C-alpha positions in Angstrom: 85.5 105.3 114.7 88.7 105.8 112.7 91.4 107.3 114.9 94.2 106.6 112.5 93.9 106.6 108.7 96.6 105.5 106.2 96.4 106.7 102.6 98.9 105.4 100.1 100.3 107.3 97.1 102.7 106.5 94.3 102.4 110.0 92.7 100.0 108.8 90.0 96.7 110.4 89.1 95.0 107.2 90.3 96.5 107.4 93.8 95.7 111.2 93.9 92.0 110.4 93.4 92.0 108.7 96.8 93.4 111.7 98.7 90.1 113.7 99.0 88.4 110.7 100.5 91.1 110.2 103.1 91.1 113.9 103.9 87.3 113.9 104.3 87.4 110.9 106.7 90.3 112.5 108.7 88.3 115.8 109.1 85.0 114.0 109.9 86.6 111.7 112.6 89.3 114.1 113.6 91.8 111.3 112.8 95.5 111.2 112.5 96.4 110.7 108.9 99.5 108.9 107.6 100.4 109.4 104.0 102.6 106.5 102.8 104.8 106.3 99.8 106.4 102.9 99.1 109.5 103.4 97.0 109.8 100.8 94.2 112.8 98.4 94.2 115.8 99.8 92.3 115.9 99.3 88.6 118.2 96.6 87.3 119.3 96.3 83.7 120.7 93.3 81.9 123.5 93.6 79.4 126.3 91.4 78.2 125.2 88.5 80.4 125.3 90.5 83.6 122.9 92.4 85.8 123.6 96.1 86.5 122.2 98.6 88.9 122.9 102.2 89.6 125.4 103.0 92.3 123.7 102.2 95.7 124.3 105.7 97.1 123.1 107.3 93.9 120.0 105.1 93.7 119.1 105.8 97.4 119.4 109.6 96.8 117.1 109.4 93.7 114.6 107.4 95.7 114.7 109.9 98.6 114.2 112.8 96.2 111.3 111.2 94.4 109.7 110.2 97.7 110.0 113.8 99.0 108.5 115.2 95.8 105.5 112.8 95.8 104.9 113.2 99.5 105.1 117.0 99.3 102.7 117.2 96.4 100.2 114.8 98.0 100.5 116.5 101.4 99.5 119.8 99.8 96.5 118.2 98.2 95.4 116.7 101.6 95.8 119.9 103.7 94.6 118.3 107.0 95.9 118.7 110.5 97.6 115.7 112.1 99.3 114.7 108.9 102.4 112.5 109.0 104.3 111.5 105.8 106.3 108.3 105.6 108.4 106.8 102.9 109.4 103.2 103.0 111.7 101.4 100.5 110.1 98.2 99.1 113.4 96.6 98.3 112.6 93.1 97.1 109.4 93.0 99.0 105.9 93.2 97.6 104.3 96.6 97.9 101.2 95.1 99.6 103.4 93.5 102.3 105.1 96.8 103.0 101.8 98.6 103.3 100.4 95.8 105.5 103.4 96.0 107.8 102.9 99.8 108.2 99.2 99.2 109.0 100.1 96.9 111.8 103.1 98.9 113.0 101.1 102.2 113.2 97.8 100.8 114.5 95.9 102.0 111.5 92.1 101.7 111.6 91.4 102.1 107.9 93.4 102.2 104.6 92.4 104.5 101.7 94.0 103.8 98.3 93.4 104.4 94.6 93.1 101.4 92.3 93.2 101.0 88.6 90.4 98.5 88.6 92.2 96.2 86.2 90.7 92.9 85.1 91.5 90.0 82.9 94.9 89.8 81.3 96.1 93.2 82.6 95.4 92.1 86.2 97.1 88.8 85.7 100.2 90.4 84.2 100.4 93.6 86.4 98.9 92.2 89.6 96.8 94.0 92.1 98.3 95.7 95.1 94.8 96.4 96.4 93.7 92.8 96.2 96.9 91.6 97.8 96.5 94.1 100.6 92.9 93.0 101.3 94.2 89.5 101.9 96.9 90.8 104.4 95.1 93.3 106.6 92.2 93.0 109.0 91.1 96.6 108.8 88.7 98.1 106.3 90.2 99.2 103.0 88.5 101.9 101.0 89.3 101.5 97.3 88.9 104.5 95.1 88.6 103.4 91.5 90.4 105.3 88.8 88.1 107.5 86.8 88.9 107.2 83.1 87.7 109.9 80.7 85.2 108.8 78.0 86.6 107.8 74.7 87.3 110.9 72.6 87.9 113.1 75.7 91.8 113.0 75.4 92.3 116.7 75.4 
């Protein structure tokens, strides 16, 4: 049913919660599994009436190193055969558009991703990659909601 699964990660605990679901699906259906990291656009700072960014070569190296770290860690957690890791720079693009482009380019049958489950003002201000992705792709999207510890269980 699912010959090719794509699971997204940004290195956060929320995205890590989706990994076991993707791994289980890949094992059950003997699917190819692509682990995708979408690098955020480079940070820009504003000072003295001008916009500043890190040196382009330096910024690309930092992005490459972070992508490698995140993909290596998530790949170890997945531990499945037929695993391919991919890092894509978002640039000025929206993350959901980048993921949707990879879904189409790779012929993905299902996407697995973690979601914060934000609502209200937080959703309005921070947006929802999951919701934007649902509007862009025609394949099923399995959303794994972030599990928050009960109040008082901070330790």
